C-alpha positions as CSV (number, residue, x, y, z in Angstrom):
1,M,36.9,-53.9,-183.0
2,L,39.3,-56.3,-184.6
3,V,38.1,-59.9,-184.6
4,K,40.8,-62.6,-184.4
5,K,40.4,-65.2,-187.1
6,K,40.9,-68.9,-186.5
7,I,43.5,-70.5,-188.8
8,L,44.2,-74.2,-189.4
9,I,47.2,-75.4,-191.3
10,F,46.8,-78.9,-192.7
11,T,49.2,-81.5,-194.0
12,A,48.9,-85.1,-194.9
13,T,51.8,-87.4,-194.1
14,Y,53.1,-90.7,-195.4
15,N,56.7,-91.5,-194.6
16,E,57.5,-87.9,-193.6
17,K,59.4,-88.7,-190.4
18,D,62.5,-86.8,-191.6
19,N,60.5,-83.7,-192.5
20,I,57.6,-83.3,-190.1
21,E,59.5,-81.9,-187.2
22,H,61.1,-79.2,-189.3
23,L,57.6,-78.2,-190.6
24,I,56.0,-78.0,-187.2
25,R,58.9,-76.1,-185.6
26,S,59.0,-73.7,-188.5
27,I,55.3,-72.9,-188.1
28,N,55.5,-72.5,-184.3
29,E,58.8,-70.6,-184.2
30,N,57.1,-67.8,-186.2
31,N,54.7,-67.2,-183.3
32,L,51.7,-67.6,-185.5
33,E,48.4,-68.2,-183.7
34,V,47.4,-71.2,-185.8
35,D,46.5,-74.8,-185.2
36,I,48.1,-77.7,-187.1
37,F,46.0,-80.7,-188.3
38,I,47.9,-83.7,-189.6
39,I,46.5,-86.8,-191.1
40,D,48.8,-89.8,-191.3
41,D,48.1,-92.9,-193.3
42,Q,49.9,-95.4,-191.0
43,S,53.3,-94.4,-192.3
44,P,55.7,-97.4,-192.3
45,D,58.5,-95.1,-191.0
46,H,56.2,-94.2,-188.0
47,T,55.8,-90.6,-188.8
48,Y,52.9,-90.5,-186.4
49,V,55.2,-91.4,-183.4
50,K,57.3,-88.3,-184.1
51,I,54.1,-86.2,-184.3
52,K,52.9,-87.6,-181.0
53,D,56.2,-86.6,-179.4
54,L,55.8,-83.1,-180.8
55,Q,52.3,-82.9,-179.4
56,K,53.8,-83.1,-175.9
57,E,55.7,-79.9,-176.7
58,Y,53.0,-78.0,-178.8
59,S,49.4,-77.9,-177.8
60,N,48.3,-76.7,-181.2
61,I,48.8,-80.0,-183.0
62,F,45.9,-82.3,-183.9
63,L,46.7,-85.7,-185.3
64,K,44.5,-88.3,-187.0
65,I,46.0,-91.6,-187.8
66,R,44.0,-93.5,-190.5
67,N,44.0,-97.3,-190.7
68,S,45.4,-97.5,-194.2
69,K,46.8,-95.5,-197.0
70,S,43.6,-93.8,-198.1
71,G,45.0,-91.1,-200.4
72,L,45.6,-87.4,-200.5
73,D,42.2,-86.4,-201.9
74,T,40.3,-88.0,-199.0
75,A,42.7,-86.4,-196.5
76,H,42.0,-83.0,-197.9
77,K,38.3,-83.7,-197.6
78,E,38.7,-84.7,-194.0
79,A,40.7,-81.6,-193.3
80,Y,38.0,-79.4,-194.8
81,E,35.4,-81.1,-192.7
82,F,37.5,-80.8,-189.5
83,A,38.0,-77.0,-190.2
84,L,34.2,-76.5,-190.7
85,S,33.2,-78.5,-187.7
86,N,35.7,-76.6,-185.5
87,N,34.7,-73.1,-186.8
88,Y,38.0,-72.2,-188.5
89,D,37.9,-69.1,-190.7
90,Y,40.8,-70.2,-192.9
91,L,42.3,-73.5,-194.0
92,I,45.8,-73.6,-195.4
93,T,47.2,-76.8,-196.9
94,M,50.9,-77.6,-197.1
95,D,53.0,-80.5,-198.3
96,A,55.0,-82.0,-195.3
97,D,58.2,-82.1,-197.4
98,L,58.0,-78.3,-197.9
99,Q,58.3,-78.7,-201.7
100,D,56.1,-77.2,-204.4
């Protein structure tokens, strides 16, 4: 019997309003059965507002808005903890700007 694996894609955002919609749509248009976890550090460009709008369209988006710019390293740690506590089998991290 084939067991379906739970996959979480994570990205941290800070001033990614112009990029985040493309990233989310690209993931979801590939019909992948994954969840997307985004941590935003109170982006001055209000990236989190764009993400909240996309949550109305896609049920697989989880958003955490932190109170201040706390850094990428702590965002990765929080994503790892989120993945563990929600029983994901795989955690994939991506940059929101889709660059290397």
